[in-house]
N, C-alpha and C positions, 0 to 999 in steps of 0.2 A: 519734072527734074528729079534726078536721082538724088536720094538723101545721102548725105555723108555721114561718116561715123559719129561724129558728135551729136548730130540731131537723133541718130538712131539709139545711142545711149541715153539720151534725155528722155526719149519715148520709153524705153525700157524702163527707166526709173519711175517715170510718171505713172506707167500702167501698175508697176508693183505697189506704189504709194495708194493707189485707188483700190487695189484689190485685197492688200493685206489687212487693212481695218476691218474689212468684212469677215476675213478669215480670223483674225484675233477675236472678234467679237461674235463669232458665229455661235457660240454656246451662251447659255443663260448665265447671267452673272452670279457669281458666289455670293454667299452672305458677307465675306470679308470685303466685297467691294460695294456693297449696297451703302448709299450715303447715310451719314449719321443724322437720326432724329427720333422722333416719337411714332407718329403715324404719318405715313407718306402717301399722300393723293397723287394720282397721275393726272396731270391736266394737259390740255393740247399744247401749252407752252413750255411744258416741262414738270420737275417735280417741286410740290409745295409742301410743306409742314402743316399737317393738321394736328395741333398739339395734343398730346394725352394730358387730359386736366388732372383726373385722379382715378385711382382703383381702390374700390372699398370692399372690404370682406368682413362678413358678420357670421358668427357661427353660434348656432344654438344647440348645446349638447346635454341630452338628457340620458343618463345612463349609458348604456351601449349604441345610442343612435344619435347622430348629429344631423341638423339642416344646416346648410351652408349657402348664404346669398353672396353671389359677387356681382358687384355694380362697377361698371367701367364707364367714364365719362370722354367722350371726344368733342373736339370743336373743328369744323371745316372752316379753315382760314383762307381758303383759295377763294377764287372768283368764279369757279364753275360748278356745277352739280357733280357729285361723286357717289362711287361705290366703294366701300371700303371692305376688305377681306382679311381676316386674320386667324391665325392658328394659335390655340392657347392649351396648355396642360392642366388637368384635373386629375384628382386621386383615380387609380385604376379601378376602383370599387364604387365610384360615383354612380348614383342613379339620378340622371339629369331629367328632371321633370316639370321644370317651369322656366319660361323666358318671358321677360316684358321688354318692349321698346319703348323709349321716350325720345322723341325728336321735336325740339322745340317745346310747344305747349301740347303736343299730342301724346297719347298713352295708347298702346297697342299691346294685347295679350296674345302670347303664341299659341299655336293650335298644333297638336300631334298628328301627323299624316305619314303615310308610307313615303320612302325616301324619294322615289322618282315623281310622285304626286306633288310633293312638297317642293322639290326643285322646279317643277313645272309651274306651279303656284307662284313661286318665288320670281321666276323670269318673266312670267306674263305680267306681274305687277310692276316688276322693274322697267320693262319696257313701255308699260302704260303710263310711267311716269309717277307711280304711286310709292309712298314710303313704306319699305318692307325690310324684314330682317329673317335670316334663316340660320338655324343652328344644326350641325351636322356631326355625326360622330366618324372619324378617321380610323381611330384605335380606341380601345377601352379606356386610355389615358390621354387622347389627344382629340380636340374638337376644332371646328371651324365656325365661325360666325361671320355671315356676310350682311352689310348693311347698305341698301341702295337709295338713291335720290335724296341725298343730303345736301340741303341748299347751302350756298354761300353764307357763312357765318353762323350757321345753326349749330347749336349743342346736341350731341347724340349721347344717350344714355342708354346702356344695353345692362340689363339685369338677368342673370341666370341662377338659377336654384338647384342645388341637388341634396341627396341624402346619402349618407354612408355610415357603416357601423365603425366604431373606434376599435382600436388594437389594444389587445392585453398581452403582456410580456414580463415574465420575472417580476409579478407583483405589481407592475405600472401600467397605467392606460395611456393611450398616446394618440393623437391625430395630426395628419401631415397634409399641408397645403402646397402643392408645387407653384412657383412663382414664374419659372421660365424652363426651357427645356434645352438639354444638351442636343447639338446638331447630329442628325442621325447619319451613320454611314449607309450608303445605297449601294449593295453588290449587283452584279448582273450586266447584261448587254442592253444598251440603249433601245428603246421601242421608238418607232417613227412619230408618233402622236404624243401629245402630252395633255392630260385631263386637268391638271392644275396650274396654279402660278407661281409655284416655288422654285428655288434656285436649282433643283435638280431635275433632270429629265426622268421620265418613267423607264423602268428596264423589266426585263422579262422575269426576274425574280421579286421585284418590288413594282407591281403595276400602277401603283398610285403613289409612287415616291414624291412627284410634284405637289401633292396635297398634304405631305408630310414635312416639308422643308422650307418654312417661311424664312424671310430674311432676317439676319442677326445684326446687332450693333453693338459696339464694346462700351460705349459710353451714350448717355441720353438725358436731355433735360427732362423727359417725361419719364414713364416707367417708374413711378413712385406708388407706394401703396400703404393705406391705412388698414388696420385689422382689429377686431375685437371679438371676444367670445364670452358667452354667458354659459357657465359651466354648472349644472346640476347633478352631481355625481351620486347622490343618494346616500352620501355617506360623509364624514368629516374628513378633511384631507390633510396629509401631512407635508406634502409637496405639490405645488403648482408651478411650473417652470417653462421656460422655452429654451431649447437647446443652442439656438443660432441667433436669436434675436433678444435684446433686453426688452423686458416686459414688466408692466405695473400689474399688480394684484390685490383686488379687495374683496371683502368677504361680507356677506349680508343674509343672516337668517339661513345659513347652509348653502347658499348660492354663491359663485365665486365670479367675479367680473374680471377679466383679462384684456389688457390692451398693449399694443406696442409702445414702448416708452417714447420713441421718437415720433414726431408728428407723421413723417412719411419717409419711408426707407426704399432704397433701391429693391426693384424686382429681379435680384440676382441669385437668390439662395432659398431653397425650400424653407418654409416655417414648420417647424414641429412643436407642438404644445404636449407636455407630460404632466401627469398627475397621479399621486399615490395616495391611497387611503391611510388613515392613521392606523398604526400596527394594532390588528386584533387577530381574530380568527380569520387567516385568508379566504376570501370567497371562494367556495368549492362549486357554486352553480349560480346562474343568474337566468332569469327567463323573462320575455318581453312579448307582447301580443297586440295584434292590431285585426280588426273584422274588416274585410273589404268584400263588397257585394255578396255579404252574407256568409263568406267562408273566413274562418280563423287562420290568420297567419302568426307564425312563432319565430322568435329570435333566441335560441339557446346558446348559453356558455358554460361548458363544464372544464374544471381545471384539473390536469393530470397530477401524478404524485410529485411529491416534494422529492429533492435530491436525496435526502436522508433515507427515502422510504425504499429506495431501490439501489442495490449496490452497483457499484463501476463494473462494465462488462470486462470479463477476463479475455475476450478476443483479442487478438492483435488485429491491426488496421493497416490497410493500404491506403495511403492518403496521397491524392493527386492534387497539387495546387496548380491551378491555372490563373494566369494573370494576364490581363489585357493592358498592353503598351501602346494602343494606337494614339494618334494625335489628340484625340478628345481627352486623354487622360494626363496631358501635360499639365505641368504645374503642381498644384496642391495635390489633386488625385494622384497623380503618380507617386509622391511622397507618402500619402496614405496607403496606397497599395503595397508598395515596398515594405513598409513597415508591418502591415498586416502578414504579409508572407513570412518576413522574418520571425515575427512572433509565433507563426504557425509551425515553423521549423524548430524553434526552440522547445515548442511543446510536444515534440515526437518522444516516444519510447523506443528503447533497445529493440523491443520486440515487434516495431512498425516496420513497415517498408514505405518507400515515397518516391515521388517524381515530382518536377518542376516543369510546367509548360507555359513559355511566354508566347503571345501572338499578336499580330497587327495585320499588315498586309499578307504576311506569312506566318508559318507556326514554327517554333522550335523548342525542342524539349531537350532538358539538361542531359538525361540519361536516355538510352534506348528504350529502356523499360524501368520499372520500379526498382529500387536498391534498397538494401538494409540501412535502417537509420543509424549508422555508425557515425562516430565524431568526424572522421576524415570526409565522408559524404555530405554530412550536415554542413562542415565548413565549405566545402566546394559550392554548395548550393547557396550559402549565404553570400559568397563572392560573386556568384552568377547573378543573384537577385540586385546587389549593389550596383552591377553594371548597367542594368536595364534603364532604357530611355524611351521616352514616349514619342513616336511618330508614326506614320503610314495610316492605312485604313483599319476598318475594324471587321476583319474575316473571322467571324466566330465559328463558323460550321466546320472548318478543318479541326480547329483546337478542341471542340467539344468531341467531335468524332475520335480524334486521338486519346482524349482522356477516358473515353468510354469503351474503347477497342478491348477485344479479347476478354478474358475471364481473370477476375483475381484469383489467387490461390486460395484452395478451398479452406485453408488456416486462417485466412485474413478476411475482414470485413472491409470491402473498398468504399471509400467517401472522397468523392470530388468537391473541392472547394473551388468555386469559380468567382474571380475577383474582376468586376468590370463595371462601367457606368451604364451599360445596357444600350448604348446609342448606336441601335440598328433598326433598319426598316423591315425586315424579313423575318420577323418574331415567329410567324406561323409556321414558316418550314423548320425553325429551330425547334420549337416545342414538338412537332412531329418527330424529329430525328430523335431527340432525348427519349420520347416515349418507345420508339422501335428499338434503340440502342442500350437502353438503361439495364436490363437485366436485373442482378441482384445489387447494383450499385446504388448509392444514395447520392444525390447531387445537391450541395448546400450554395446559395448564392449569396456574395457579399456586394451591395450597391454601394459604389465609390463616387464621391463627388457632392457638390453643392446642389445638383438637379438631375439625379440618375433616373433611367427610365424604369419606374417602380412597376408598371405593369409586367416587363419582361423578367424583372427580378423574381416577382412573386409567383408568375405562371410557370417560369423555368423550374423553381424549386418544388412547386406542386406537381409538374409532370416529372419529376426527379425524385419524388417521394422525400424531400429532405425539407429544409426551412430557408428562410431569407433574413439577412441582416443589412441595415443601412449604416454606413460610416460616412459622415458629411463634414467631418471636422477632424484635424490631426489629434488632438488631445482626447478624442473619444476612440481612437483604435484599440488601445490597450483593453479599456472596459468592455467593448463589444466584442472583440475577439476573445476575450476570456469567456464570456457568455457562450460563444460559439464553440469553444473547447469543451466547455461543460455538457453541450449536447453531443458533441462527437464522441467523447468519451463513455458515455452512459447510453445503455440501448433504447430504443424508441418503444413505444407502446404501439403495438401492431394489431391487425385484425379487429379494427374497431367497428362495433355495430350499436345501433341505436334501436331500442325497443320500445314502441309505443303501446299503450293500453289496448285491449282487444276491442275490436269494434270500431276503432278509428283508423280511418284511411288517410294516408299521407303522402305528400309530393315532396322530397326533401333534397337539399341541396349542401354540400356536395352528395351525390347518390351514394359514392363510396367515400368512406371517410378517410382521409390519408393518415399516414403513420402520425404518431405524437412524440414531441420532444419537450424536455422539461422546461417549465416555464410558460409554455404555450397552450392555450385551451383547445378543447374542441369547440368549434362553431358551427351550428347547424341552423339553416333557414328553412322553414317548413310551412306548407299550406295542408290544413287538415280538415277533415269532415267526419261528422260522428259525435256521438253523445260521451262527455266525460262523466265518469262516477265520482263521488266522494273518494279521497284517499288515491285516486289514480295518480301514476308516477311515469316518468320517462327514464328508462335506465340506458346509460351508456357504458359499455365494457369492452375489453380487450385484453390482450395478453403482454406481459412483460418478462424479464428475466426472472423476477421474483415470483412468477406465477400470474394467476388470474387478477384483474383489476377492473373496479366498476364504480359508477357514482350513479346516484338516483336524484330526480328532480321533480318535485311536486308540480304537476302541470297547473292546477288552479290557483297557485301562488304567484303567477306570471303578473307582472306590471303592464297596464294599458300603455301603449307607445306609439304615437303617429309615425308612420314612415316604414314600419315593419313590413307591410306588404310590399312596397316598392323595393325595399332590399331582398326580399325573396324573389320578386320578379327579375331583378337585376341578375341574381345568381342563376336562375333558370336560363335568361338569355345567355350568359357566359357559358353555361353547359351545353346549349344547342349550338353556339358557334363552335365549341370544341367538337361537336359531333359532326358538324358540317366539314371542319377541317380534317377529320378523320375519313371522310368519304360519304358520308350518309347522303341521302337524296336531298339536292339543295333546295328544291320546290316544297318539299315537306317540312324542312328546317326553317326555311324562309317564312312560310304560313305560320308556324308556330311563334317564331320569333315576333313577327308582325302583331298577331293575335295577343300576345302576353305585354308587348310594349304599349300598344293602343289601349288595352284595358287598365293599364297602371300609368299611363300618359308618360312615356318614357323614350328619350333619346336612344336610339340602337344602331346597330349596322344597317338596319332596313327602315328605319323609322327617323323622322327629322321633325324638329318644331319650327313653324312659319309663322310669321305675322305679317299682315297687310292692312294698311289704311285704305279705306274705301274711297277716299277722296284724292283724286291726282293731284300732285303737287309741282311736278316739273312740267313746265310748258312743253308742248310737243316739239318744237323746233331747236330746243336747247339740247347741247350733246351731254352724254354722261360717260365720265371717264372711271377707271377702275385701278386699283393698287392694292398691293399686299402689305399687311401691317408688320414691322420687324419685331422679334423678341430681343430682350437683352441678354446678353452673354453669361452663362453662369459664372459666379464668383470663383475666381483662381484658375479659369480656363483660358487658353490663349487662342485668339482667333486665327493667327499665323499658323500655329501648331496643327488645328484641325484642318484649315482650309488651304495648307501649303500643298506643294506639287504632289507629295505621296499620299496625304489624305483624302483628297478630292475623289469625288465618284464621278466626275465628268471629265473630259478631256480639255477643257478651256485652258489650264495652265500650259498643255503640252502645245496646243495650237498658237498660244503666246510667243511660246519660246521658237516654236517653228517660223512664225511671223517675223520675230526679230532676227532669226538666223538669215531668212530670205533678204531681209531688207539689208543687211550688212552685207550678203552677198551681191546685192544689186549695185550697193555703194562702190564695193571692191571692184566689180565689173566695170562699172562707169570710170572709175578712177583709171584702172588699167587701160581702158580704151582710150582716155585723154593722154596718158603717158606715151601710148604706143603712137598717137597721131602726132604729138610733138616730136618724138623721136624721127619719125618718117620726114616730117617737114625739115628737120635739122640736116637729115642725110640729103635731101633734095637740094637744100639751099648749099 
């Protein structure tokens, strides 16, 4: 029987309704579409919440070294055996050296292995039904933990410990603990395969993007944290405070106990603890030491000159202000960035030149090139900044390239101030570009927002021979930008060298000490061999506009401190990774990283921690499902702004739009055919 027009129209509409959902959902879900909850386990019948019971952080701080234990508890509330995979941030200088897994009444200690071997060990144990856990590093500040074969109703506790050295700046010490991450922008063309479970596919510029992009939720009944710190600063303290969280502080015999005032707080804003010694002679040098495998390891800190010791530079400056206006900067972050730029513009001198560059998916500069800092030009720049809005992707490379292009006038010192949350996945290629194009320019990074990418901010400034600043609240913009201006206005100490006693062989990091800025110390991590004599000192020297500068430090006065060896190893591994990025032989670098990491029991690019229970737990016939754990969106950020159509790195929104358009077209076609058929029937009648 010949089909009529009505049945043909219904068939077209039916086919489109079947095909379009597959087209619309062809891409991985974005974090904005992930269902709300704490820990999501994927069961055969669908998604079931495995509630995050608690996260507890305990810090033990002694002098310049901190050991931090992170304990996270999960419970499988589903009816099936599960594997959970979650990505979480840690400080970018964290030396992760310990992992323990508690499942029910079982206790399993992690073992360091080469990455491929550890993954194979984990997969074999998972398939065999054994309880197992794996901790891997994706970036210096981003790690993944996998936990397999968790029985229905079981409680899972994962403990991770790491070491880091505290930061010293402008007379204050500080330590920062990241609680969540800003979703990374993923540039590049999509690759056919996907190595991870994240919301983004892998690309030719970020080959592991799917391992960096966990689901995100805007609210959660989990994602709460308790935190405490035991602080032994080695001196009476005038200030002990948290910048962004109310804390309680008690003192007992020179040791300070710090805790979050609230029982549990949302994990949506990085925690920062700050302490300042009682005013006396400012510490000019500190040294800590540890012997590992018969070799001495040292952590040295030497403070540069005070502001009053060196006059302000008479050289005019070319200031290039680069501001991130991508979707991840929406809300509080954008307000902070705009205020920071306005303050920078107000600080310009008549002898300076400047330009303002804004970027998201595209790059736009206010002036074609830098202009004199006249009142008219500054007013025009202020108006330009006032109109900036956050949307789109985070294409940093063109903006950085534009800021570093050409050479500054010989009469001016070029300083680039880069204001961003650093939410990108292609950090390595950006570091390389900065090193290649820097010339005599200095790059200063300003990390904006409640959860900036600290590794990118620090390493970009290091590659740019500048310094980095974090601004996580609107009220501190003025204070921190003023500190930055003081660094910009005064010359750095250059040509830094460290001289050790004769007969002592050393392996030091950084191998080349970067330029110094006022208020920031020289920090060197050293492994040494050889005999020290009475009175031996280490001499740190350099050049400033006022002439030669130097400080000395008696080696034998160093305090014993556990963890110094691991911090040296972490610095060596970071240096080796940089060498690999710059083109050194991969196999040689890899072997050196593995040897260092295994000696010091560290997670690295090529080593992981794995824990396996010897006794099978999951019955052979029972299925095992897997799902990724979401992170809580950072405070003050908008899910819609980040994962709206312009900001996403996938084509899912476009496909949805096309799908909707095709569906509407099908409905219109069907309606037109029905109207046409009725018209024909009327004419025939």
